[in-house]
Residue frames as a rotation matrix with the C-alpha (Angstrom) as fourth column:
MET 1
-0.174 -0.971 0.165 -1.24
0.304 0.106 0.947 6.02
-0.937 0.215 0.277 13.98
LYS 2
0.119 0.179 -0.977 -0.81
-0.720 -0.662 -0.209 7.85
-0.684 0.728 0.051 10.70
LYS 3
0.809 0.145 0.570 -1.27
0.275 0.764 -0.584 5.87
-0.520 0.629 0.578 7.51
HIS 4
-0.099 -0.968 -0.229 1.98
-0.093 -0.220 0.971 5.54
-0.991 0.117 -0.068 5.59
ILE 5
0.942 0.334 0.019 2.03
0.021 -0.002 -1.000 6.51
-0.334 0.943 -0.009 1.91
VAL 6
-0.196 -0.974 0.114 5.03
0.371 0.034 0.928 5.79
-0.908 0.224 0.355 -0.29
LEU 7
0.838 0.424 -0.344 5.20
-0.075 -0.535 -0.842 8.14
-0.541 0.731 -0.416 -3.27
ILE 8
-0.167 -0.886 0.432 7.53
0.558 0.277 0.782 7.34
-0.813 0.372 0.448 -6.18
GLU 9
0.892 0.423 0.158 7.78
0.405 -0.597 -0.692 10.33
-0.199 0.682 -0.704 -8.54
ASP 10
0.094 -0.971 0.218 10.86
0.992 0.109 0.059 11.44
-0.082 0.211 0.974 -10.46
GLU 11
-0.010 -0.063 0.998 9.99
0.384 -0.922 -0.054 15.14
0.923 0.383 0.034 -10.84
PRO 12
-0.736 -0.399 -0.547 11.21
0.620 -0.074 -0.781 16.83
0.271 -0.914 0.302 -7.60
ALA 13
-0.891 0.405 0.206 8.72
-0.439 -0.884 -0.163 19.71
0.116 -0.236 0.965 -7.68
ILE 14
-0.010 0.928 -0.371 5.73
-0.591 0.294 0.751 17.44
0.807 0.227 0.545 -8.36
ARG 15
-0.139 -0.121 -0.983 6.92
0.503 0.846 -0.176 14.93
0.853 -0.519 -0.057 -5.77
ASP 16
-0.925 -0.280 -0.258 7.24
0.361 -0.428 -0.828 17.64
0.121 -0.859 0.497 -3.15
ASN 17
-0.621 0.761 0.190 3.82
-0.699 -0.647 0.305 19.12
0.355 0.056 0.933 -3.95
TYR 18
0.225 0.718 -0.659 2.08
-0.239 0.696 0.677 15.77
0.945 0.005 0.328 -3.48
ARG 19
-0.394 -0.436 -0.809 4.12
0.639 0.503 -0.582 15.00
0.661 -0.746 0.080 -0.37
VAL 20
-0.995 0.012 0.102 3.13
-0.075 -0.771 -0.633 18.28
0.071 -0.637 0.768 1.26
ALA 21
-0.314 0.949 -0.029 -0.52
-0.772 -0.237 0.590 17.85
0.553 0.208 0.807 0.24
PHE 22
0.204 0.368 -0.907 -0.75
0.140 0.906 0.399 14.36
0.969 -0.209 0.133 1.74
GLU 23
-0.637 -0.504 -0.583 1.09
0.637 0.082 -0.767 15.38
0.435 -0.860 0.269 4.91
ARG 24
-0.853 0.377 0.361 -1.32
-0.459 -0.870 -0.177 18.30
0.247 -0.317 0.916 5.41
ARG 25
0.149 0.971 -0.188 -4.13
-0.756 0.234 0.612 15.75
0.638 0.051 0.768 5.40
GLY 26
0.465 0.066 0.883 -2.53
-0.858 0.278 0.432 13.68
-0.217 -0.958 0.186 8.13
TYR 27
0.980 -0.150 -0.133 -0.58
0.095 0.933 -0.348 11.05
0.176 0.329 0.928 6.24
GLN 28
0.283 -0.958 0.041 3.01
-0.227 -0.025 0.973 9.99
-0.932 -0.285 -0.225 6.80
VAL 29
0.983 0.081 -0.164 4.77
-0.170 0.082 -0.982 10.19
-0.066 0.993 0.095 3.44
SER 30
0.040 -0.980 0.194 8.00
0.102 0.198 0.975 8.62
-0.994 -0.019 0.108 2.22
ALA 31
0.874 0.291 -0.389 9.03
-0.291 -0.326 -0.899 9.89
-0.389 0.899 -0.200 -1.20
PHE 32
-0.041 -0.875 0.482 11.48
0.336 0.442 0.832 8.46
-0.941 0.196 0.276 -3.73
GLY 33
0.203 0.054 -0.978 12.66
-0.674 -0.716 -0.179 9.71
-0.710 0.696 -0.109 -7.11
ASP 34
-0.232 -0.310 -0.922 13.58
-0.907 0.411 0.090 6.44
0.351 0.857 -0.377 -8.80
ARG 35
0.645 0.580 -0.497 12.76
-0.457 0.814 0.358 2.74
0.612 -0.004 0.791 -8.82
PRO 36
-0.026 -0.692 -0.722 16.00
0.297 0.684 -0.666 1.31
0.954 -0.232 0.187 -7.30
SER 37
-0.855 -0.335 0.395 15.97
-0.236 -0.426 -0.873 3.53
0.461 -0.840 0.286 -4.22
ALA 38
-0.024 0.928 0.371 12.27
-0.977 -0.102 0.190 2.86
0.214 -0.358 0.909 -3.65
TRP 39
0.597 0.278 -0.752 12.60
-0.294 0.948 0.117 -0.91
0.746 0.151 0.648 -4.07
GLN 40
-0.448 -0.846 -0.288 15.58
0.062 0.292 -0.954 -1.06
0.892 -0.446 -0.078 -1.71
VAL 41
-0.824 0.201 0.530 13.31
-0.566 -0.348 -0.747 0.21
0.034 -0.916 0.401 1.07
LEU 42
0.081 0.996 -0.043 9.99
-0.992 0.085 0.094 -1.36
0.097 0.035 0.995 0.04
ARG 43
0.178 -0.019 -0.984 11.31
-0.266 0.962 -0.067 -4.90
0.947 0.273 0.166 -0.17
GLN 44
-0.812 -0.502 -0.297 12.21
0.182 0.266 -0.947 -4.58
0.554 -0.823 -0.125 3.52
GLU 45
-0.671 0.612 -0.417 9.06
0.445 -0.117 -0.888 -2.87
-0.592 -0.782 -0.194 4.78
LEU 46
-0.510 0.567 0.647 5.77
0.730 -0.113 0.674 -2.16
0.456 0.816 -0.356 3.04
PRO 47
-0.952 0.269 0.146 3.71
-0.305 -0.877 -0.372 1.02
0.029 -0.398 0.917 3.53
ASP 48
-0.337 0.916 0.219 -0.08
0.077 0.259 -0.963 1.18
-0.938 -0.308 -0.158 3.79
ILE 49
0.773 0.556 0.305 -0.34
0.362 0.009 -0.932 2.27
-0.521 0.831 -0.195 0.14
ALA 50
-0.403 -0.914 0.042 2.02
0.502 -0.183 0.845 2.93
-0.765 0.362 0.533 -2.79
ILE 51
0.787 0.555 -0.268 1.51
0.109 -0.553 -0.826 5.71
-0.607 0.621 -0.496 -5.35
ILE 52
-0.147 -0.911 0.386 3.74
0.470 0.279 0.837 5.28
-0.870 0.304 0.387 -8.40
ASP 53
0.305 0.098 -0.947 4.52
-0.721 -0.626 -0.297 7.30
-0.622 0.774 -0.121 -11.52
VAL 54
0.949 0.045 0.313 5.04
0.151 0.806 -0.573 5.24
-0.278 0.591 0.757 -14.69
GLY 55
0.530 -0.804 0.270 8.15
0.306 -0.116 -0.945 6.98
0.791 0.583 0.185 -16.05
LEU 56
0.941 -0.268 -0.208 10.90
0.157 -0.202 0.967 7.13
-0.301 -0.942 -0.148 -13.44
GLY 57
0.244 -0.909 -0.339 14.06
-0.389 -0.412 0.824 8.99
-0.888 -0.069 -0.454 -14.45
GLU 58
-0.502 -0.561 -0.658 15.98
-0.831 0.104 0.546 7.02
-0.238 0.822 -0.518 -17.07
GLU 59
-0.920 0.260 0.293 13.41
0.280 0.960 0.026 4.19
-0.275 0.106 -0.956 -16.93
PRO 60
-0.754 0.654 -0.061 10.40
-0.538 -0.563 0.627 5.10
0.376 0.506 0.776 -19.13
GLU 61
0.288 0.875 -0.389 8.47
-0.376 0.476 0.795 2.20
0.881 -0.083 0.466 -17.64
GLY 62
-0.741 -0.668 -0.073 10.22
-0.154 0.274 -0.949 1.95
0.654 -0.692 -0.306 -14.29
GLY 63
-0.457 0.648 0.609 6.89
-0.878 -0.217 -0.427 2.34
-0.145 -0.730 0.668 -12.49
PHE 64
0.545 0.638 -0.544 5.48
-0.729 0.681 0.068 -0.71
0.414 0.360 0.836 -14.25
ALA 65
-0.077 -0.664 -0.743 8.52
-0.017 0.746 -0.665 -2.76
0.997 -0.039 -0.069 -13.19
LEU 66
-0.873 -0.252 0.419 8.21
-0.383 -0.181 -0.906 -1.56
0.304 -0.951 0.062 -9.61
CYS 67
0.036 0.964 0.262 4.49
-0.999 0.045 -0.028 -2.41
-0.039 -0.260 0.965 -9.53
GLN 68
0.492 0.111 -0.864 5.28
-0.403 0.908 -0.113 -5.90
0.772 0.403 0.491 -10.78
ASP 69
-0.535 -0.768 -0.352 7.90
0.047 0.389 -0.920 -6.38
0.844 -0.509 -0.172 -8.07
LEU 70
-0.743 0.292 0.602 5.59
-0.668 -0.372 -0.644 -5.05
0.036 -0.881 0.472 -5.36
ARG 71
0.326 0.939 -0.109 2.68
-0.931 0.338 0.135 -7.23
0.164 0.058 0.985 -6.43
ALA 72
0.235 -0.325 -0.916 4.94
-0.075 0.933 -0.351 -10.30
0.969 0.152 0.195 -6.39
HIS 73
-0.800 -0.600 0.028 6.03
-0.016 -0.026 -1.000 -9.25
0.600 -0.800 0.011 -2.90
SER 74
-0.803 0.593 -0.050 2.51
0.034 -0.039 -0.999 -8.57
-0.595 -0.804 0.011 -1.58
LYS 75
-0.662 0.648 0.376 -0.88
0.656 0.260 0.709 -9.43
0.362 0.716 -0.597 -3.04
THR 76
0.226 0.856 -0.465 -2.64
0.974 -0.189 0.125 -7.05
0.019 -0.482 -0.876 -0.65
LEU 77
-0.522 -0.464 -0.716 -0.69
0.526 -0.836 0.158 -3.79
-0.672 -0.294 0.680 -0.85
PRO 78
0.663 0.748 0.023 -2.92
0.511 -0.430 -0.744 -1.10
-0.547 0.505 -0.668 -2.41
ILE 79
-0.526 -0.847 0.078 -1.14
0.576 -0.287 0.765 0.34
-0.626 0.448 0.639 -5.49
ILE 80
0.706 0.687 -0.172 -2.15
0.352 -0.551 -0.757 3.41
-0.615 0.474 -0.631 -7.50
PHE 81
-0.329 -0.725 0.605 -0.48
0.942 -0.212 0.259 4.65
-0.060 0.656 0.753 -10.67
LEU 82
0.633 0.398 -0.664 -0.37
0.345 -0.913 -0.219 8.47
-0.693 -0.091 -0.715 -10.77
THR 83
-0.395 -0.806 0.440 0.97
0.659 0.085 0.747 9.52
-0.640 0.585 0.498 -14.15
ALA 84
-0.265 0.255 -0.930 0.74
-0.533 -0.842 -0.079 11.94
-0.803 0.475 0.359 -17.06
ARG 85
-0.950 -0.120 -0.290 0.40
-0.309 0.511 0.802 8.99
0.052 0.851 -0.522 -19.46
ASP 86
-0.361 0.918 0.165 -3.30
-0.619 -0.104 -0.778 8.76
-0.697 -0.383 0.606 -20.24
SER 87
-0.426 0.211 -0.880 -3.50
-0.809 0.347 0.474 6.16
0.406 0.914 0.022 -23.00
ASP 88
0.661 0.723 0.200 -5.76
-0.748 0.612 0.258 3.14
0.064 -0.321 0.945 -22.62
ILE 89
0.510 -0.539 -0.671 -2.79
0.007 0.782 -0.623 0.92
0.860 0.313 0.403 -23.44
ASP 90
-0.581 -0.768 0.270 -0.81
-0.236 -0.159 -0.959 2.22
0.779 -0.621 -0.089 -20.46
SER 91
-0.170 0.603 0.779 -3.86
-0.981 -0.181 -0.074 2.10
0.097 -0.777 0.622 -18.18
VAL 92
0.815 0.509 -0.276 -4.71
-0.506 0.858 0.087 -1.48
0.281 0.069 0.957 -19.09
HIS 93
0.165 -0.839 -0.519 -1.07
0.078 0.535 -0.841 -2.53
0.983 0.098 0.154 -18.81
GLY 94
-0.611 -0.407 0.679 -0.82
-0.568 -0.372 -0.734 -1.02
0.551 -0.834 -0.004 -15.34
LEU 95
0.211 0.782 0.586 -3.95
-0.973 0.225 0.050 -2.78
-0.093 -0.581 0.809 -14.18
ARG 96
0.754 0.023 -0.656 -2.79
-0.264 0.925 -0.271 -6.05
0.601 0.378 0.704 -15.69
LEU 97
-0.267 -0.947 -0.178 0.35
-0.068 0.202 -0.977 -5.81
0.961 -0.248 -0.118 -13.60
GLY 98
-0.203 0.279 -0.939 -1.82
0.842 0.539 -0.022 -5.76
0.499 -0.795 -0.344 -10.50
ALA 99
-0.983 -0.082 0.164 -2.37
0.001 -0.897 -0.442 -2.08
0.184 -0.434 0.882 -9.71
ASP 100
-0.444 0.866 -0.230 -5.67
0.777 0.243 -0.581 -1.32
-0.447 -0.437 -0.780 -8.00
ASP 101
0.694 0.653 -0.305 -6.14
0.422 -0.711 -0.562 2.02
-0.583 0.261 -0.769 -9.74
TYR 102
-0.409 -0.757 0.510 -4.65
0.897 -0.229 0.379 4.12
-0.170 0.612 0.772 -12.55
VAL 103
0.695 0.643 -0.322 -5.17
0.598 -0.765 -0.239 7.89
-0.400 -0.027 -0.916 -12.51
THR 104
0.104 -0.637 0.764 -3.65
0.810 -0.392 -0.436 10.86
0.577 0.664 0.475 -14.31
LYS 105
-0.589 -0.528 -0.612 -2.03
0.802 -0.477 -0.360 13.92
-0.102 -0.702 0.705 -12.81
ASP 106
-0.772 0.381 0.508 -4.73
-0.107 -0.866 0.488 16.26
0.626 0.323 0.710 -14.05
MET 107
0.129 0.810 -0.572 -6.99
0.617 0.386 0.686 14.76
0.776 -0.441 -0.450 -11.37
SER 108
0.346 0.053 0.937 -7.78
-0.491 -0.840 0.229 17.09
0.799 -0.539 -0.265 -8.49
MET 109
-0.733 -0.670 0.119 -6.10
-0.409 0.294 -0.864 16.48
0.544 -0.682 -0.489 -5.16
GLU 110
-0.315 0.690 0.652 -9.47
-0.870 0.064 -0.488 15.94
-0.379 -0.721 0.580 -3.49
HIS 111
0.671 0.549 -0.499 -10.41
-0.718 0.648 -0.253 13.28
0.185 0.528 0.829 -6.03
LEU 112
-0.061 -0.784 -0.618 -7.05
-0.309 0.604 -0.735 11.54
0.949 0.146 -0.279 -5.57
LEU 113
-0.775 -0.210 0.596 -7.50
-0.616 0.038 -0.787 11.61
0.143 -0.977 -0.158 -1.79
ALA 114
0.231 0.935 0.270 -10.94
-0.933 0.292 -0.211 10.02
-0.276 -0.204 0.939 -2.16
ARG 115
0.626 -0.047 -0.779 -9.41
-0.430 0.812 -0.395 7.14
0.651 0.582 0.488 -4.09
VAL 116
-0.508 -0.857 -0.092 -6.60
-0.309 0.281 -0.909 6.72
0.804 -0.433 -0.407 -1.57
THR 117
-0.522 0.384 0.762 -9.10
-0.837 -0.060 -0.543 6.70
-0.163 -0.921 0.353 1.29
ALA 118
0.568 0.800 -0.191 -11.27
-0.823 0.553 -0.131 4.11
0.001 0.231 0.973 -0.46
LEU 119
0.312 -0.525 -0.792 -8.34
-0.253 0.758 -0.602 1.78
0.916 0.388 0.103 -1.07
LEU 120
-0.740 -0.603 0.297 -7.12
-0.413 0.060 -0.909 2.08
0.530 -0.795 -0.294 2.51
ARG 121
-0.135 0.789 0.600 -10.63
-0.958 0.049 -0.281 1.38
-0.251 -0.613 0.749 3.83
ARG 122
0.717 0.404 -0.569 -10.82
-0.596 0.778 -0.198 -1.72
0.363 0.481 0.798 1.70
ALA 123
-0.157 -0.860 -0.485 -7.42
-0.194 0.508 -0.839 -2.93
0.968 -0.038 -0.247 2.88
GLU 124
-0.713 -0.049 0.699 -8.50
-0.692 -0.108 -0.714 -2.46
0.110 -0.993 0.043 6.50
ALA 125
0.353 0.922 0.161 -11.68
-0.922 0.372 -0.108 -4.45
-0.160 -0.111 0.981 5.87
TRP 126
0.508 -0.256 -0.823 -9.60
-0.331 0.824 -0.460 -7.24
0.795 0.506 0.334 4.43
ALA 127
-0.594 -0.803 0.039 -7.27
-0.304 0.179 -0.936 -7.26
0.744 -0.568 -0.351 7.44
GLU 128
-0.417 0.532 0.738 -10.25
-0.884 -0.047 -0.465 -7.43
-0.213 -0.846 0.489 9.82
ALA 129
0.593 0.702 -0.394 -11.81
-0.786 0.611 -0.092 -10.25
0.176 0.364 0.914 7.83
LEU 130
-0.030 -0.703 -0.710 -8.66
-0.342 0.675 -0.654 -12.33
0.939 0.223 -0.260 8.24
GLN 131
-0.796 -0.286 0.534 -9.35
-0.572 0.064 -0.818 -12.45
0.199 -0.956 -0.215 11.99
LYS 132
0.024 0.916 0.401 -12.71
-0.895 0.198 -0.399 -14.23
-0.444 -0.349 0.825 11.59
PRO 133
-0.180 -0.019 0.983 -13.66
0.133 0.990 0.043 -17.82
-0.975 0.139 -0.176 10.66
ASP 134
-0.953 -0.291 -0.088 -13.51
-0.052 -0.129 0.990 -18.34
-0.300 0.948 0.107 6.93
GLU 135
0.143 0.986 -0.091 -16.65
-0.243 -0.054 -0.969 -17.53
-0.959 0.161 0.231 4.98
VAL 136
-0.853 -0.462 0.244 -16.87
0.051 0.390 0.919 -19.48
-0.520 0.796 -0.309 1.74
LEU 137
0.170 0.881 -0.442 -19.21
-0.608 -0.259 -0.750 -18.80
-0.775 0.396 0.492 -1.16
GLU 138
-0.730 -0.384 0.566 -19.72
0.130 0.734 0.666 -21.60
-0.671 0.560 -0.486 -3.70
ARG 139
0.286 0.764 -0.578 -21.40
-0.654 -0.285 -0.701 -21.25
-0.700 0.578 0.419 -7.09
GLY 140
0.982 0.096 -0.165 -21.08
-0.185 0.685 -0.705 -24.49
0.045 0.722 0.690 -9.01
ARG 141
0.542 -0.838 -0.058 -17.46
0.727 0.503 -0.467 -24.78
0.420 0.211 0.882 -10.09
LEU 142
-0.013 -0.526 0.851 -16.59
-0.040 -0.850 -0.526 -21.46
0.999 -0.041 -0.010 -8.46
THR 143
0.460 0.087 -0.884 -15.37
0.856 0.223 0.467 -21.15
0.237 -0.971 0.028 -4.88
LEU 144
0.097 -0.399 0.912 -14.73
-0.081 -0.916 -0.392 -17.80
0.992 -0.036 -0.121 -3.19
ASN 145
0.067 -0.146 -0.987 -13.15
0.975 0.220 0.034 -17.69
0.212 -0.965 0.157 0.22
LEU 146
0.656 0.328 0.680 -14.18
0.320 -0.936 0.143 -14.24
0.683 0.124 -0.719 1.41
ASP 147
0.949 -0.306 -0.082 -11.83
-0.023 -0.325 0.945 -14.20
-0.316 -0.895 -0.316 4.36
ARG 148
0.072 -0.969 0.238 -8.72
0.462 0.244 0.853 -15.36
-0.884 0.049 0.465 2.60
MET 149
0.453 0.228 -0.862 -9.85
-0.546 -0.693 -0.471 -13.58
-0.704 0.684 -0.190 -0.57
THR 150
-0.754 -0.635 0.168 -9.02
-0.289 0.550 0.784 -16.58
-0.590 0.543 -0.598 -2.69
VAL 151
0.337 0.819 -0.464 -10.80
-0.833 0.030 -0.552 -17.75
-0.438 0.573 0.693 -5.81
ALA 152
-0.729 -0.516 0.450 -10.84
-0.226 0.802 0.553 -21.21
-0.646 0.302 -0.701 -7.41
TRP 153
0.236 0.741 -0.629 -12.48
-0.944 0.021 -0.328 -22.44
-0.230 0.672 0.704 -10.58
ASP 154
0.796 0.075 -0.600 -12.77
-0.259 0.939 -0.227 -26.20
0.546 0.337 0.767 -10.89
ASP 155
0.884 -0.425 -0.196 -10.38
0.363 0.357 0.861 -26.32
-0.296 -0.832 0.469 -7.91
GLN 156
0.014 -0.894 0.447 -7.79
0.945 -0.134 -0.298 -24.34
0.327 0.427 0.843 -9.87
PRO 157
0.125 0.028 -0.992 -6.73
0.707 -0.704 0.070 -21.16
-0.696 -0.710 -0.108 -8.04
LEU 158
0.408 0.021 0.913 -7.05
0.731 -0.606 -0.313 -17.77
0.546 0.795 -0.263 -9.73
ASP 159
-0.422 -0.663 -0.618 -4.85
0.879 -0.465 -0.102 -14.85
-0.220 -0.587 0.779 -8.80
LEU 160
0.345 0.639 0.688 -7.17
0.711 -0.656 0.253 -11.82
0.613 0.402 -0.680 -8.55
THR 161
-0.779 -0.494 0.386 -6.35
0.164 -0.755 -0.635 -8.37
0.605 -0.431 0.669 -7.21
VAL 162
-0.789 0.490 -0.370 -8.42
0.374 -0.095 -0.923 -6.92
-0.487 -0.867 -0.109 -4.38
THR 163
-0.489 0.610 -0.623 -10.46
-0.694 -0.705 -0.145 -4.82
-0.528 0.361 0.769 -6.80
GLU 164
-0.536 0.256 -0.804 -11.11
-0.619 0.528 0.581 -7.79
0.574 0.810 -0.124 -9.08
PHE 165
-0.901 0.166 -0.401 -12.08
0.351 0.823 -0.447 -10.00
0.256 -0.544 -0.799 -6.15
TRP 166
-0.647 0.682 -0.342 -14.81
0.157 -0.321 -0.934 -7.69
-0.746 -0.658 0.101 -4.85
MET 167
-0.392 0.510 -0.766 -16.17
-0.895 -0.404 0.189 -7.05
-0.213 0.760 0.615 -8.32
LEU 168
-0.658 0.123 -0.743 -16.43
-0.267 0.884 0.383 -10.79
0.704 0.450 -0.549 -8.88
HIS 169
-0.893 0.327 -0.310 -18.04
0.431 0.417 -0.800 -11.24
-0.132 -0.848 -0.513 -5.47
SER 170
-0.543 0.715 -0.441 -20.65
-0.469 -0.693 -0.547 -8.62
-0.696 -0.090 0.712 -6.34
LEU 171
-0.372 0.372 -0.850 -21.52
-0.881 0.149 0.450 -10.54
0.294 0.916 0.272 -9.51
VAL 172
-0.617 0.040 -0.786 -21.72
-0.058 0.994 0.096 -14.04
0.785 0.105 -0.611 -8.00
ARG 173
-0.934 0.310 0.177 -23.70
-0.197 -0.036 -0.980 -13.11
-0.297 -0.950 0.095 -4.90
HIS 174
0.058 0.997 0.059 -26.87
-0.234 0.071 -0.970 -13.04
-0.971 0.042 0.237 -6.97
PRO 175
-0.788 -0.420 0.451 -26.40
0.275 0.416 0.867 -15.09
-0.551 0.807 -0.212 -10.17
GLY 176
-0.273 0.674 0.686 -28.37
0.956 0.112 0.271 -13.73
0.105 0.730 -0.675 -13.10
HIS 177
0.697 0.503 -0.511 -28.81
0.594 -0.804 0.019 -10.28
-0.401 -0.316 -0.860 -11.57
VAL 178
0.373 -0.547 0.750 -27.24
0.630 -0.444 -0.637 -7.42
0.681 0.710 0.179 -13.53
ARG 179
0.362 -0.362 -0.859 -24.71
0.717 -0.481 0.505 -5.28
-0.596 -0.798 0.085 -11.73
SER 180
0.953 -0.023 0.301 -24.05
0.184 -0.747 -0.638 -1.82
0.239 0.664 -0.708 -13.17
ARG 181
0.050 -0.992 0.119 -20.57
0.496 -0.079 -0.865 -0.35
0.867 0.103 0.488 -13.33
ASP 182
-0.058 -0.018 0.998 -21.49
-0.639 -0.767 -0.051 1.96
0.767 -0.641 0.033 -10.44
GLN 183
0.849 0.422 0.318 -22.55
-0.515 0.522 0.680 -1.04
0.121 -0.741 0.661 -8.34
LEU 184
0.689 -0.668 -0.280 -19.29
0.570 0.739 -0.360 -2.83
0.447 0.089 0.890 -9.15
MET 185
-0.197 -0.752 0.629 -17.30
0.040 -0.647 -0.762 0.24
0.980 -0.124 0.158 -8.12
GLU 186
0.277 0.384 0.881 -19.27
-0.833 -0.361 0.419 0.44
0.479 -0.850 0.220 -4.89
ALA 187
0.984 0.101 -0.144 -18.65
-0.035 0.915 0.402 -3.24
0.173 -0.391 0.904 -4.18
ALA 188
0.331 -0.939 -0.094 -14.92
0.771 0.326 -0.548 -2.70
0.545 0.109 0.831 -4.65
SER 189
0.673 -0.003 -0.739 -14.99
0.570 -0.635 0.522 0.49
-0.471 -0.773 -0.426 -2.51
THR 190
-0.507 -0.861 -0.035 -13.31
0.608 -0.385 0.695 2.47
-0.612 0.331 0.719 -5.23
VAL 191
0.502 0.590 -0.632 -13.96
-0.068 -0.702 -0.709 5.28
-0.862 0.399 -0.313 -7.68
LEU 192
-0.578 -0.678 0.454 -13.20
0.359 0.289 0.888 4.43
-0.733 0.676 0.076 -11.29
ASP 193
-0.318 0.497 -0.807 -14.30
-0.842 -0.539 -0.001 5.60
-0.435 0.680 0.590 -14.70
ASP 194
0.665 0.728 0.168 -16.37
-0.569 0.639 -0.517 3.28
-0.484 0.248 0.839 -16.87
ASN 195
0.573 -0.494 -0.654 -13.43
-0.557 0.351 -0.753 2.28
0.601 0.795 -0.074 -19.07
THR 196
-0.506 -0.800 0.322 -11.40
-0.779 0.263 -0.570 1.20
0.371 -0.539 -0.756 -16.05
VAL 197
-0.016 0.586 0.810 -14.28
-0.706 0.567 -0.424 -0.92
-0.708 -0.579 0.405 -14.74
THR 198
0.869 0.338 -0.361 -14.50
-0.492 0.515 -0.702 -2.53
-0.051 0.788 0.614 -18.18
SER 199
0.079 -0.929 -0.362 -10.75
-0.685 0.213 -0.697 -3.21
0.724 0.303 -0.619 -18.09
HIS 200
-0.524 -0.235 0.818 -11.09
-0.818 0.405 -0.407 -4.92
-0.236 -0.883 -0.405 -14.70
ILE 201
0.461 0.770 0.440 -13.90
-0.552 0.638 -0.538 -7.14
-0.695 0.005 0.719 -15.99
LYS 202
0.740 -0.250 -0.624 -11.84
-0.539 0.334 -0.773 -8.07
0.402 0.909 0.112 -19.06
ARG 203
-0.334 -0.941 0.058 -8.93
-0.770 0.237 -0.593 -9.03
0.544 -0.243 -0.803 -16.87
ILE 204
-0.233 0.329 0.915 -11.15
-0.745 0.544 -0.385 -11.15
-0.625 -0.772 0.118 -14.60
ARG 205
0.817 0.570 -0.089 -12.53
-0.472 0.571 -0.672 -12.97
-0.332 0.591 0.735 -17.64
ARG 206
0.410 -0.735 -0.540 -9.03
-0.654 0.176 -0.736 -13.48
0.636 0.655 -0.409 -19.03
LYS 207
-0.511 -0.642 0.572 -7.85
-0.857 0.327 -0.398 -15.06
0.069 -0.693 -0.717 -15.80
PHE 208
0.210 0.647 0.733 -10.75
-0.522 0.708 -0.475 -17.55
-0.826 -0.283 0.487 -15.85
ILE 209
0.898 0.173 -0.405 -10.11
-0.441 0.330 -0.835 -18.33
-0.011 0.928 0.373 -19.51
GLN 210
-0.034 -0.990 -0.139 -6.47
-0.919 0.086 -0.385 -19.07
0.394 0.115 -0.912 -18.73
VAL 211
-0.755 -0.209 0.622 -7.67
-0.514 0.778 -0.362 -22.09
-0.408 -0.593 -0.694 -16.70
ASP 212
-0.251 0.731 0.634 -10.80
0.531 0.652 -0.541 -22.85
-0.809 0.201 -0.552 -18.75
ASP 213
-0.965 -0.220 -0.140 -10.99
0.012 -0.574 0.819 -21.71
-0.260 0.789 0.556 -22.38
ARG 214
-0.498 0.859 0.117 -14.77
0.534 0.197 0.822 -22.42
0.683 0.472 -0.557 -22.37
PHE 215
-0.653 0.212 -0.727 -15.45
0.665 -0.299 -0.685 -20.11
-0.362 -0.930 0.055 -19.44
ASN 216
-0.510 0.571 0.644 -18.69
0.305 -0.580 0.755 -18.14
0.805 0.581 0.122 -19.82
GLY 217
-0.285 0.382 -0.879 -19.45
0.957 0.161 -0.241 -17.22
0.050 -0.910 -0.412 -16.24
ILE 218
-0.393 0.094 -0.915 -19.43
0.290 -0.932 -0.220 -13.43
-0.873 -0.351 0.339 -16.71
GLN 219
-0.114 0.466 0.877 -21.97
0.993 0.055 0.100 -12.13
-0.002 0.883 -0.469 -19.21
THR 220
-0.969 -0.192 -0.158 -22.29
0.181 -0.980 0.083 -8.60
-0.171 0.052 0.984 -20.56
ALA 221
0.099 0.995 0.009 -25.71
0.894 -0.085 -0.439 -6.97
-0.436 0.051 -0.898 -20.27
TYR 222
-0.525 -0.490 0.696 -25.22
0.804 -0.554 0.217 -4.39
0.280 0.673 0.684 -23.01
GLY 223
-0.239 0.358 0.902 -25.93
0.026 -0.927 0.375 -0.85
0.971 0.114 0.212 -21.89
MET 224
0.760 0.603 0.243 -26.51
-0.251 -0.072 0.965 -1.98
0.599 -0.795 0.097 -18.30
GLY 225
0.243 -0.706 0.665 -23.53
-0.954 -0.050 0.296 -3.84
-0.176 -0.707 -0.686 -16.87
TYR 226
-0.522 -0.500 -0.691 -22.58
-0.569 0.808 -0.155 -7.45
0.636 0.312 -0.706 -16.18
ARG 227
0.532 0.658 0.533 -24.12
-0.846 0.397 0.355 -10.55
0.022 -0.640 0.768 -14.61
TRP 228
-0.643 -0.622 0.446 -22.92
-0.640 0.757 0.132 -13.94
-0.420 -0.200 -0.885 -13.38
ASN 229
-0.451 0.438 -0.778 -24.24
-0.630 0.461 0.625 -16.69
0.632 0.772 0.068 -15.65
ALA 230
0.138 0.614 0.777 -27.02
-0.973 0.230 -0.008 -18.42
-0.183 -0.755 0.629 -13.70
HIS 231
0.836 0.161 -0.525 -26.19
-0.345 0.898 -0.274 -21.67
0.427 0.410 0.806 -15.52
GLU 232
-0.136 -0.960 -0.243 -22.87
-0.151 0.263 -0.953 -21.72
0.979 -0.093 -0.181 -13.66
VAL 233
0.018 0.198 0.980 -24.61
-0.976 -0.210 0.060 -22.03
0.218 -0.957 0.190 -10.26
């Protein structure tokens, strides 16, 4: 069965170009030009992945609002922002809202397809994991349920995205061992630039700090990457 991509892009010519490109590569594509028409369909039935522009018609940040609604509706739906807006502020905001990736339209189609494929592969792995007995990883006050993809700190649940979860898992598997940004990307089965990896780590830290303002579990190894604080084991 073909994987179903929903593409929300307000420029008709751009929307049609992407639609044709994805369909040529074997995907089923549903395309929408604005947030309301997309949400009317998506709240009833979710695709395998959503690709969203930030500015949608008369809504300069309609894509952000749609991402927020989708993430509230499903914690597992892979979401990619595909936009001309390349500022760090927009990128970080999009990721904070729960998107799994944020890319700009100057990216080649082959590169975009690689990211879509990686996200779909990760979603499939998650679905398969749900069929098996729960595997739980405990590191002191931290508990990761790898099958349910849930995280708790001091028994308080944290709401991580799929990308954040696998990055955290990579860090806590071997406390004290440094994980480079490339290794974190590999663990999350995605392709990101260094700044985006850094943004994900910042958001993971922020979510821990929201439940524990003394949290120091994730340490920066300057020039190398990040490690899980061995004292938190």
